[in-house]
PAZAVEX-526457 format. One record per residue (C-alpha): residue number from 1; residue in three letters; chain; y, x negated, z negated. Coordinates in steps of 0.001 Angstrom, whole numbers. Each point is the difference from the previous one (the first is absolute). Example, Ala and Ser with C-alpha at 12.3 -4.5 7.8 and 13.67 -1.06 7.14 Angstrom:
<atoms>
<atom i="1" aa="ALA" ch="A" y="-4500" x="-12300" z="-7800"/>
<atom i="2" aa="SER" ch="A" y="3440" x="-1370" z="660"/>
</atoms>
This chain:
<atoms>
<atom i="1" aa="MET" ch="A" y="43390" x="8525" z="118828"/>
<atom i="2" aa="ILE" ch="A" y="1549" x="-3149" z="1417"/>
<atom i="3" aa="PRO" ch="A" y="-2166" x="-2816" z="1464"/>
<atom i="4" aa="THR" ch="A" y="360" x="-3225" z="-1975"/>
<atom i="5" aa="ASP" ch="A" y="-1956" x="-2607" z="1942"/>
<atom i="6" aa="PHE" ch="A" y="1914" x="-2904" z="-1550"/>
<atom i="7" aa="ASN" ch="A" y="-1048" x="692" z="-3608"/>
<atom i="8" aa="VAL" ch="A" y="-3687" x="921" z="330"/>
<atom i="9" aa="ASN" ch="A" y="-1026" x="-2770" z="-2430"/>
<atom i="10" aa="GLU" ch="A" y="2620" x="1047" z="-2538"/>
<atom i="11" aa="PHE" ch="A" y="-1396" x="3521" z="-207"/>
<atom i="12" aa="MET" ch="A" y="-3638" x="-1101" z="175"/>
<atom i="13" aa="THR" ch="A" y="413" x="-2220" z="-3082"/>
<atom i="14" aa="HIS" ch="A" y="511" x="3175" z="-2060"/>
<atom i="15" aa="LEU" ch="A" y="-3699" x="793" z="654"/>
<atom i="16" aa="THR" ch="A" y="-1183" x="-1794" z="-3130"/>
<atom i="17" aa="PRO" ch="A" y="-3545" x="265" z="-1382"/>
<atom i="18" aa="GLY" ch="A" y="-533" x="3305" z="-1806"/>
<atom i="19" aa="LYS" ch="A" y="2624" x="1951" z="1983"/>
<atom i="20" aa="VAL" ch="A" y="-1250" x="3362" z="1249"/>
<atom i="21" aa="ILE" ch="A" y="937" x="871" z="3581"/>
<atom i="22" aa="ASP" ch="A" y="-308" x="3070" z="2181"/>
<atom i="23" aa="LEU" ch="A" y="-2327" x="-723" z="2926"/>
<atom i="24" aa="GLN" ch="A" y="-215" x="2496" z="2861"/>
<atom i="25" aa="LEU" ch="A" y="-3161" x="-423" z="2079"/>
<atom i="26" aa="GLY" ch="A" y="-111" x="1184" z="3621"/>
<atom i="27" aa="GLY" ch="A" y="3748" x="85" z="725"/>
<atom i="28" aa="LEU" ch="A" y="2555" x="2671" z="-910"/>
<atom i="29" aa="SER" ch="A" y="-2536" x="2833" z="-56"/>
<atom i="30" aa="GLY" ch="A" y="-2614" x="-1956" z="-1998"/>
<atom i="31" aa="VAL" ch="A" y="-1216" x="129" z="-3572"/>
<atom i="32" aa="ARG" ch="A" y="1822" x="-1796" z="-2836"/>
<atom i="33" aa="ILE" ch="A" y="-1479" x="-2060" z="-2843"/>
<atom i="34" aa="LYS" ch="A" y="1454" x="-2109" z="-2798"/>
<atom i="35" aa="PRO" ch="A" y="-1508" x="-3523" z="41"/>
<atom i="36" aa="THR" ch="A" y="1083" x="-2858" z="-2265"/>
<atom i="37" aa="VAL" ch="A" y="1396" x="-3308" z="1298"/>
<atom i="38" aa="ILE" ch="A" y="-2271" x="-2973" z="-690"/>
<atom i="39" aa="GLY" ch="A" y="1937" x="-2694" z="1812"/>
<atom i="40" aa="LEU" ch="A" y="2153" x="-1056" z="2900"/>
<atom i="41" aa="ASP" ch="A" y="-258" x="-2900" z="2428"/>
<atom i="42" aa="ILE" ch="A" y="3513" x="-288" z="1525"/>
<atom i="43" aa="GLY" ch="A" y="-121" x="352" z="3734"/>
<atom i="44" aa="ARG" ch="A" y="-3747" x="760" z="77"/>
<atom i="45" aa="TYR" ch="A" y="-1202" x="3022" z="-1940"/>
<atom i="46" aa="LEU" ch="A" y="347" x="2422" z="-2940"/>
<atom i="47" aa="LEU" ch="A" y="-3122" x="531" z="-2124"/>
<atom i="48" aa="VAL" ch="A" y="-432" x="3306" z="-1835"/>
<atom i="49" aa="LYS" ch="A" y="-2777" x="1552" z="-2103"/>
<atom i="50" aa="PHE" ch="A" y="-1108" x="3589" z="427"/>
<atom i="51" aa="PRO" ch="A" y="88" x="2356" z="-3016"/>
<atom i="52" aa="SER" ch="A" y="-3330" x="-372" z="-1817"/>
<atom i="53" aa="LYS" ch="A" y="-893" x="3682" z="419"/>
<atom i="54" aa="LEU" ch="A" y="681" x="23" z="3729"/>
<atom i="55" aa="ASN" ch="A" y="-3088" x="279" z="2231"/>
<atom i="56" aa="THR" ch="A" y="694" x="-2092" z="3104"/>
<atom i="57" aa="SER" ch="A" y="-2699" x="1916" z="1919"/>
<atom i="58" aa="ASP" ch="A" y="2333" x="3033" z="-81"/>
<atom i="59" aa="TYR" ch="A" y="2457" x="-1952" z="2160"/>
<atom i="60" aa="GLN" ch="A" y="-2334" x="-1511" z="2582"/>
<atom i="61" aa="ASP" ch="A" y="1934" x="1534" z="2878"/>
<atom i="62" aa="VAL" ch="A" y="3264" x="-1794" z="-962"/>
<atom i="63" aa="LEU" ch="A" y="-1231" x="-3055" z="-1945"/>
<atom i="64" aa="LEU" ch="A" y="-666" x="-2100" z="3081"/>
<atom i="65" aa="GLN" ch="A" y="1066" x="-3514" z="864"/>
<atom i="66" aa="GLY" ch="A" y="3072" x="140" z="2290"/>
<atom i="67" aa="ASN" ch="A" y="978" x="3534" z="-1024"/>
<atom i="68" aa="GLY" ch="A" y="3633" x="657" z="-830"/>
<atom i="69" aa="VAL" ch="A" y="1302" x="749" z="-3507"/>
<atom i="70" aa="ILE" ch="A" y="3358" x="649" z="-1622"/>
<atom i="71" aa="VAL" ch="A" y="959" x="-1644" z="-3269"/>
<atom i="72" aa="ARG" ch="A" y="2666" x="1411" z="-2317"/>
<atom i="73" aa="TYR" ch="A" y="1261" x="-1195" z="-3379"/>
<atom i="74" aa="ILE" ch="A" y="3081" x="14" z="-2233"/>
<atom i="75" aa="VAL" ch="A" y="2132" x="-3078" z="-678"/>
<atom i="76" aa="GLU" ch="A" y="1987" x="394" z="-3164"/>
<atom i="77" aa="GLY" ch="A" y="3458" x="-1463" z="-326"/>
<atom i="78" aa="THR" ch="A" y="3647" x="982" z="-268"/>
<atom i="79" aa="ARG" ch="A" y="-369" x="2586" z="2766"/>
<atom i="80" aa="GLY" ch="A" y="-3752" x="540" z="199"/>
<atom i="81" aa="GLU" ch="A" y="-1650" x="-54" z="3401"/>
<atom i="82" aa="CYS" ch="A" y="-2943" x="1655" z="1730"/>
<atom i="83" aa="VAL" ch="A" y="-1717" x="-2586" z="2214"/>
<atom i="84" aa="ALA" ch="A" y="-2433" x="741" z="2839"/>
<atom i="85" aa="PHE" ch="A" y="-1777" x="-1852" z="2759"/>
<atom i="86" aa="SER" ch="A" y="-2710" x="577" z="2574"/>
<atom i="87" aa="THR" ch="A" y="-2873" x="-2436" z="397"/>
<atom i="88" aa="THR" ch="A" y="-3710" x="-176" z="827"/>
<atom i="89" aa="ILE" ch="A" y="-3187" x="-576" z="-1922"/>
<atom i="90" aa="GLU" ch="A" y="-1193" x="-3588" z="305"/>
<atom i="91" aa="HIS" ch="A" y="-3152" x="82" z="-2068"/>
<atom i="92" aa="ILE" ch="A" y="-1902" x="2327" z="-2407"/>
<atom i="93" aa="ILE" ch="A" y="-2230" x="-1060" z="-2927"/>
<atom i="94" aa="THR" ch="A" y="-2066" x="2481" z="-2025"/>
<atom i="95" aa="VAL" ch="A" y="-2187" x="-2386" z="-2076"/>
<atom i="96" aa="PRO" ch="A" y="441" x="-1027" z="-2762"/>
<atom i="97" aa="GLU" ch="A" y="3474" x="1662" z="82"/>
<atom i="98" aa="LYS" ch="A" y="1607" x="2399" z="2432"/>
<atom i="99" aa="LEU" ch="A" y="2693" x="-2146" z="1543"/>
<atom i="100" aa="LEU" ch="A" y="2202" x="425" z="3052"/>
<atom i="101" aa="PHE" ch="A" y="1782" x="-2813" z="1849"/>
<atom i="102" aa="LEU" ch="A" y="3130" x="1248" z="1821"/>
<atom i="103" aa="ASN" ch="A" y="1754" x="-2068" z="2644"/>
<atom i="104" aa="TYR" ch="A" y="3401" x="-1327" z="-985"/>
<atom i="105" aa="PRO" ch="A" y="2786" x="2212" z="1453"/>
<atom i="106" aa="THR" ch="A" y="2576" x="-1214" z="2525"/>
<atom i="107" aa="LYS" ch="A" y="2516" x="2698" z="-894"/>
<atom i="108" aa="ILE" ch="A" y="901" x="1882" z="-3162"/>
<atom i="109" aa="GLU" ch="A" y="2174" x="3083" z="-492"/>
<atom i="110" aa="ASN" ch="A" y="1828" x="926" z="-3161"/>
<atom i="111" aa="ARG" ch="A" y="2305" x="2702" z="-1262"/>
<atom i="112" aa="GLN" ch="A" y="2038" x="181" z="-3181"/>
<atom i="113" aa="LEU" ch="A" y="-1080" x="2598" z="-2539"/>
<atom i="114" aa="ARG" ch="A" y="3038" x="79" z="-2242"/>
<atom i="115" aa="THR" ch="A" y="3308" x="1574" z="962"/>
<atom i="116" aa="HIS" ch="A" y="1945" x="-2107" z="-2493"/>
<atom i="117" aa="GLN" ch="A" y="-15" x="-3746" z="-215"/>
<atom i="118" aa="ARG" ch="A" y="-1269" x="-1327" z="-3312"/>
<atom i="119" aa="GLU" ch="A" y="1962" x="-2835" z="-1578"/>
<atom i="120" aa="LYS" ch="A" y="-1583" x="-2732" z="-2063"/>
<atom i="121" aa="THR" ch="A" y="857" x="16" z="-3679"/>
<atom i="122" aa="HIS" ch="A" y="-1457" x="-967" z="-3373"/>
<atom i="123" aa="LEU" ch="A" y="837" x="2761" z="-2449"/>
<atom i="124" aa="PRO" ch="A" y="-1957" x="125" z="-3279"/>
<atom i="125" aa="ALA" ch="A" y="-1489" x="3462" z="-431"/>
<atom i="126" aa="GLN" ch="A" y="-2654" x="2077" z="-1721"/>
<atom i="127" aa="ILE" ch="A" y="-1843" x="3048" z="1280"/>
<atom i="128" aa="SER" ch="A" y="-1827" x="2754" z="-1857"/>
<atom i="129" aa="GLN" ch="A" y="-1271" x="3502" z="618"/>
<atom i="130" aa="LYS" ch="A" y="1451" x="1246" z="-3267"/>
<atom i="131" aa="LEU" ch="A" y="3596" x="504" z="-1145"/>
<atom i="132" aa="VAL" ch="A" y="951" x="1012" z="-3561"/>
<atom i="133" aa="ASN" ch="A" y="3611" x="606" z="-1088"/>
<atom i="134" aa="GLY" ch="A" y="1337" x="-1836" z="3031"/>
<atom i="135" aa="LYS" ch="A" y="-2141" x="-3117" z="-540"/>
<atom i="136" aa="LEU" ch="A" y="-3258" x="-1209" z="1519"/>
<atom i="137" aa="ALA" ch="A" y="-3062" x="747" z="-2107"/>
<atom i="138" aa="GLY" ch="A" y="-3750" x="-337" z="166"/>
<atom i="139" aa="THR" ch="A" y="-1488" x="-2818" z="2109"/>
<atom i="140" aa="LEU" ch="A" y="2715" x="-2266" z="1380"/>
<atom i="141" aa="LEU" ch="A" y="-335" x="-2409" z="2905"/>
<atom i="142" aa="GLY" ch="A" y="2552" x="-2801" z="-21"/>
<atom i="143" aa="GLY" ch="A" y="958" x="-1941" z="3087"/>
<atom i="144" aa="TYR" ch="A" y="2697" x="-342" z="2649"/>
<atom i="145" aa="ILE" ch="A" y="1407" x="1984" z="2888"/>
<atom i="146" aa="VAL" ch="A" y="-389" x="-2495" z="2829"/>
<atom i="147" aa="ASP" ch="A" y="1682" x="2060" z="2734"/>
<atom i="148" aa="ILE" ch="A" y="1982" x="3174" z="107"/>
<atom i="149" aa="SER" ch="A" y="1581" x="2515" z="2412"/>
<atom i="150" aa="PRO" ch="A" y="1831" x="3329" z="-446"/>
<atom i="151" aa="ARG" ch="A" y="-3354" x="1857" z="89"/>
<atom i="152" aa="GLY" ch="A" y="-2527" x="-2287" z="-1593"/>
<atom i="153" aa="CYS" ch="A" y="-984" x="-3339" z="-1449"/>
<atom i="154" aa="GLN" ch="A" y="-2883" x="-2378" z="-529"/>
<atom i="155" aa="PHE" ch="A" y="-946" x="-679" z="-3619"/>
<atom i="156" aa="SER" ch="A" y="-2033" x="-3096" z="-875"/>
<atom i="157" aa="PHE" ch="A" y="-1935" x="-724" z="-3164"/>
<atom i="158" aa="LYS" ch="A" y="-2679" x="-2541" z="-937"/>
<atom i="159" aa="GLN" ch="A" y="-3619" x="906" z="457"/>
<atom i="160" aa="GLU" ch="A" y="-1897" x="-400" z="-3259"/>
<atom i="161" aa="GLY" ch="A" y="-3673" x="848" z="-398"/>
<atom i="162" aa="GLY" ch="A" y="-825" x="3391" z="1502"/>
<atom i="163" aa="ASN" ch="A" y="3532" x="1419" z="198"/>
<atom i="164" aa="SER" ch="A" y="151" x="-133" z="3813"/>
<atom i="165" aa="ALA" ch="A" y="-421" x="3769" z="435"/>
<atom i="166" aa="VAL" ch="A" y="3299" x="1814" z="450"/>
<atom i="167" aa="LYS" ch="A" y="-138" x="3749" z="576"/>
<atom i="168" aa="LYS" ch="A" y="2256" x="1950" z="2379"/>
<atom i="169" aa="CYS" ch="A" y="1991" x="1944" z="-2551"/>
<atom i="170" aa="PRO" ch="A" y="3515" x="756" z="-1298"/>
<atom i="171" aa="VAL" ch="A" y="1510" x="-2856" z="-2042"/>
<atom i="172" aa="HIS" ch="A" y="3204" x="-845" z="-1801"/>
<atom i="173" aa="ILE" ch="A" y="1618" x="-3398" z="595"/>
<atom i="174" aa="ALA" ch="A" y="2238" x="-1783" z="-2506"/>
<atom i="175" aa="ILE" ch="A" y="2013" x="-2677" z="1809"/>
<atom i="176" aa="THR" ch="A" y="1655" x="-2706" z="-2105"/>
<atom i="177" aa="LEU" ch="A" y="3511" x="-941" z="1164"/>
<atom i="178" aa="MET" ch="A" y="2105" x="-2932" z="-1132"/>
<atom i="179" aa="GLY" ch="A" y="2961" x="1147" z="-2087"/>
<atom i="180" aa="TYR" ch="A" y="-1424" x="3431" z="-849"/>
<atom i="181" aa="ASP" ch="A" y="-1352" x="949" z="-3429"/>
<atom i="182" aa="GLU" ch="A" y="-2400" x="2627" z="1300"/>
<atom i="183" aa="PRO" ch="A" y="-2323" x="-194" z="3032"/>
<atom i="184" aa="LEU" ch="A" y="540" x="2244" z="3009"/>
<atom i="185" aa="LEU" ch="A" y="-2625" x="2785" z="13"/>
<atom i="186" aa="VAL" ch="A" y="-1287" x="1170" z="3362"/>
<atom i="187" aa="ASP" ch="A" y="-2582" x="2661" z="906"/>
<atom i="188" aa="ALA" ch="A" y="-2384" x="-951" z="2767"/>
<atom i="189" aa="HIS" ch="A" y="-3495" x="252" z="1500"/>
<atom i="190" aa="VAL" ch="A" y="-2623" x="-2710" z="505"/>
<atom i="191" aa="LYS" ch="A" y="-1017" x="79" z="3687"/>
<atom i="192" aa="ASN" ch="A" y="-2293" x="-3040" z="383"/>
<atom i="193" aa="HIS" ch="A" y="-989" x="-3350" z="-1468"/>
<atom i="194" aa="ARG" ch="A" y="-1662" x="-3263" z="950"/>
<atom i="195" aa="VAL" ch="A" y="-1016" x="-3262" z="-1659"/>
<atom i="196" aa="GLU" ch="A" y="1545" x="-3218" z="1217"/>
<atom i="197" aa="ASN" ch="A" y="-263" x="-3460" z="-1603"/>
<atom i="198" aa="GLY" ch="A" y="-829" x="1382" z="-3423"/>
<atom i="199" aa="GLN" ch="A" y="2886" x="2501" z="114"/>
<atom i="200" aa="ILE" ch="A" y="-298" x="3777" z="451"/>
<atom i="201" aa="LEU" ch="A" y="2655" x="1257" z="2420"/>
<atom i="202" aa="VAL" ch="A" y="770" x="3712" z="-392"/>
<atom i="203" aa="GLY" ch="A" y="1807" x="1963" z="2702"/>
<atom i="204" aa="ILE" ch="A" y="2306" x="2581" z="-1630"/>
<atom i="205" aa="MET" ch="A" y="2075" x="2844" z="1478"/>
<atom i="206" aa="PHE" ch="A" y="3018" x="1226" z="-1989"/>
<atom i="207" aa="ASP" ch="A" y="251" x="3709" z="-828"/>
<atom i="208" aa="ASN" ch="A" y="2921" x="1898" z="1506"/>
<atom i="209" aa="ASN" ch="A" y="1562" x="583" z="-3436"/>
<atom i="210" aa="SER" ch="A" y="335" x="-3769" z="-458"/>
<atom i="211" aa="LEU" ch="A" y="1567" x="-888" z="3354"/>
<atom i="212" aa="ASP" ch="A" y="3568" x="53" z="-1330"/>
<atom i="213" aa="LYS" ch="A" y="-1013" x="-2463" z="-2737"/>
<atom i="214" aa="ILE" ch="A" y="-1585" x="-2255" z="2597"/>
<atom i="215" aa="ASP" ch="A" y="3074" x="112" z="2236"/>
<atom i="216" aa="ALA" ch="A" y="2111" x="-1015" z="-2988"/>
<atom i="217" aa="LEU" ch="A" y="-2457" x="-2813" z="-793"/>
<atom i="218" aa="LEU" ch="A" y="66" x="-1307" z="3560"/>
<atom i="219" aa="ASP" ch="A" y="3797" x="86" z="-75"/>
<atom i="220" aa="GLU" ch="A" y="-80" x="-1967" z="-3245"/>
<atom i="221" aa="LEU" ch="A" y="-2311" x="-2527" z="1654"/>
<atom i="222" aa="SER" ch="A" y="2205" x="-79" z="3119"/>
<atom i="223" aa="ILE" ch="A" y="-2873" x="1302" z="2176"/>
<atom i="224" aa="ASP" ch="A" y="926" x="2278" z="2891"/>
<atom i="225" aa="ALA" ch="A" y="-1483" x="3458" z="-586"/>
<atom i="226" aa="ASP" ch="A" y="427" x="1197" z="3570"/>
</atoms>
């Protein structure tokens, strides 16, 4: 990881309310829990809420004001980044909610998760788990591919009602291209998803049998596949 003192605030603003982080109590050899971000006061502190089923009395030896902790979380984007920083506990509240105030970091480290750069795009597409006679069938989700690389893409569709759950599973993608009568069919796997501004963003990895199609697509779009 590379120290990035100059952009601490930039990375901290990704800690929006509702985001789940990895919190390691007691340094590198300590226990790890998954609290939820409640809020952020730039330059002062990060406020998180413990999981409801967590018993704070089980962590009395490490949940102490002034003790060190390590925070880790994922920042999505064209490359994807794992972000981490060390800080100390400023204050602990157990009533009426189990809350933890963490001192604002002075240094943040980050490393890129993706080997291939993703390029922004806006390709109309549909995804489905079912394929019949070379066409999508069953339940179809319509949206757009908002970024793409030789190995994967991010698919976005509008959140409506309770359709925010997206399973990790094999899918087929039909990509609509200007000037072509039929969509480009690609086999892939759903790897993750998140909700952002009323949109569901789905992280997708292309299957090996579709990589030649994707290389041809990127060439068509004048995107470097290296």
